[in-house]
C-alpha positions as CSV (number, residue, x, y, z in Angstrom):
1,M,77.9,136.9,191.9
2,K,75.3,134.3,190.1
3,H,75.5,134.1,185.9
4,E,71.9,135.8,185.8
5,C,73.4,139.0,187.3
6,L,76.3,139.8,184.5
7,G,73.5,141.5,182.8
8,E,73.5,144.2,185.4
9,V,76.5,144.9,186.2
10,N,78.5,148.1,184.7
11,C,80.6,146.0,182.3
12,S,80.2,145.5,178.8
13,V,82.4,141.5,178.8
14,A,79.8,140.9,181.6
15,R,76.7,141.6,180.1
16,T,77.9,140.1,176.3
17,W,78.9,136.9,178.4
18,A,75.8,137.4,180.5
19,V,74.8,136.5,177.0
20,I,76.6,133.7,174.7
21,G,78.7,132.8,177.7
22,D,77.4,129.4,178.5
23,R,78.7,125.7,177.3
24,W,76.3,125.7,173.8
25,T,75.9,129.7,172.8
26,M,78.8,130.5,170.6
27,L,78.8,127.3,169.0
28,I,75.3,128.0,167.7
29,I,76.1,131.5,166.4
30,R,79.3,129.5,164.6
31,E,76.7,126.7,162.5
32,A,75.0,130.3,161.8
33,F,78.2,131.8,160.2
34,R,78.6,127.8,158.5
35,G,75.2,128.8,157.2
36,T,73.2,126.5,160.0
37,H,69.3,128.3,160.4
38,R,66.7,125.7,161.0
39,F,66.4,123.9,164.5
40,D,67.1,120.4,163.4
41,G,69.8,121.2,162.0
42,F,71.6,123.1,164.6
43,Q,70.6,119.7,166.6
44,Q,72.2,117.8,163.8
45,R,75.6,119.3,163.3
46,L,76.0,119.9,167.1
47,G,74.4,116.4,169.6
48,V,72.4,119.3,172.0
49,G,69.7,118.0,173.3
50,R,66.1,119.9,172.0
51,N,65.4,122.0,175.3
52,V,68.8,123.1,175.3
53,L,68.8,124.0,171.9
54,S,65.1,125.4,172.1
55,N,66.2,127.4,175.5
56,R,69.1,129.0,173.9
57,L,67.4,129.5,170.5
58,A,64.4,131.4,172.2
59,R,67.2,133.0,174.1
60,L,69.6,134.7,171.3
61,T,65.9,135.5,169.8
62,E,65.4,137.6,172.4
63,E,68.4,138.7,172.4
64,G,67.7,140.2,168.9
65,I,70.5,138.0,167.2
66,F,68.9,135.6,165.7
67,E,65.2,137.0,163.6
68,R,63.0,134.1,164.1
69,N,60.8,133.3,160.7
70,R,58.2,130.9,159.5
71,Y,59.3,128.6,156.8
72,Q,56.5,126.2,157.2
73,E,52.7,125.6,158.6
74,A,50.9,123.1,160.8
75,P,53.0,122.3,161.9
76,D,55.6,124.9,162.3
77,R,58.5,125.9,161.8
78,Y,61.1,128.6,161.8
79,E,64.7,129.5,160.8
80,Y,67.3,131.8,163.0
81,R,69.3,133.5,160.8
82,L,71.8,136.2,162.0
83,T,70.6,139.9,162.7
84,Q,73.2,143.0,162.4
85,K,73.6,143.0,166.2
86,G,74.3,138.3,165.5
87,M,76.5,139.1,162.9
88,D,78.9,142.1,164.6
89,L,79.7,138.9,166.7
90,Y,82.0,137.2,163.5
91,P,85.2,139.1,165.3
92,V,84.4,137.1,168.4
93,L,84.7,134.1,166.5
94,L,87.1,135.2,164.8
95,T,89.7,135.9,167.8
96,L,88.3,132.1,170.0
97,M,88.9,130.9,166.9
98,R,92.2,132.2,166.5
99,W,93.0,131.3,170.4
100,G,91.7,127.2,169.9
101,D,94.4,127.8,166.6
102,R,96.9,128.9,168.7
103,Y,96.5,127.3,172.2
104,K,94.1,124.3,172.0
105,I,94.7,122.4,168.4
106,D,97.8,121.2,166.7
107,E,96.3,121.9,163.0
108,P,93.4,124.9,162.7
109,P,90.7,123.0,161.1
110,V,90.0,126.1,159.5
111,R,91.6,128.1,156.9
112,L,90.5,131.5,155.9
113,Y,90.5,132.9,152.7
114,H,90.1,137.7,152.0
115,K,87.6,136.7,149.2
116,D,89.0,140.3,148.1
117,C,92.5,138.9,147.3
118,G,92.3,135.0,148.1
119,E,94.5,134.5,149.7
120,L,94.8,132.9,153.4
121,A,93.9,135.7,155.5
122,S,94.4,135.9,159.4
123,P,92.1,139.0,160.9
124,E,93.5,141.2,163.2
125,L,92.8,143.9,166.1
126,R,94.6,146.5,164.3
127,C,93.8,150.8,166.2
128,S,90.7,152.8,164.8
129,H,92.8,155.9,163.7
130,C,96.1,155.0,162.8
131,G,95.9,151.5,161.8
132,Q,98.6,150.1,163.5
133,L,97.7,146.1,165.7
134,V,96.7,146.1,169.1
135,D,97.6,143.9,172.1
136,F,97.2,144.5,175.5
137,H,100.3,146.5,175.8
138,S,99.8,148.9,173.1
139,L,96.3,150.2,174.4
140,S,95.2,151.8,178.0
141,A,91.8,152.0,179.6
142,E,90.1,154.6,181.5
143,Y,87.2,153.1,183.3
144,A,84.3,154.9,184.5
145,P,83.8,155.4,188.3
146,D,80.8,152.6,188.1
147,A,82.9,150.3,186.5
148,W,82.8,146.9,187.5
């Protein structure tokens, strides 16, 4: 199946991957969470080609993950701000970061602190009903008949 077709199958993971599953997209989103909002800032931080960055920002804007706002005229220049849909990707980014910290790097390059208590934090997945930690072994899935 081609990458473009992933957005058409009845699978939440496949449809999400069709939007964020390339080499640069999650890094662009990571930079937005770090406070980068302008094209030149993304390019400088990531070292990505202008054409690739332009395409990814257009796609993320089209998907409603970023909102594009003009901050200068003649020439027109825009900044990219995360929408609520974009902000909702933060747990995805944290989960990827946590996996990378565990399996791909010796010393984690980022430490997270909980703003309310000031302590070092390690976000975890919990059941929304009882609050217990959840993982593959503690969850079961029920699939729709046409789930991919």
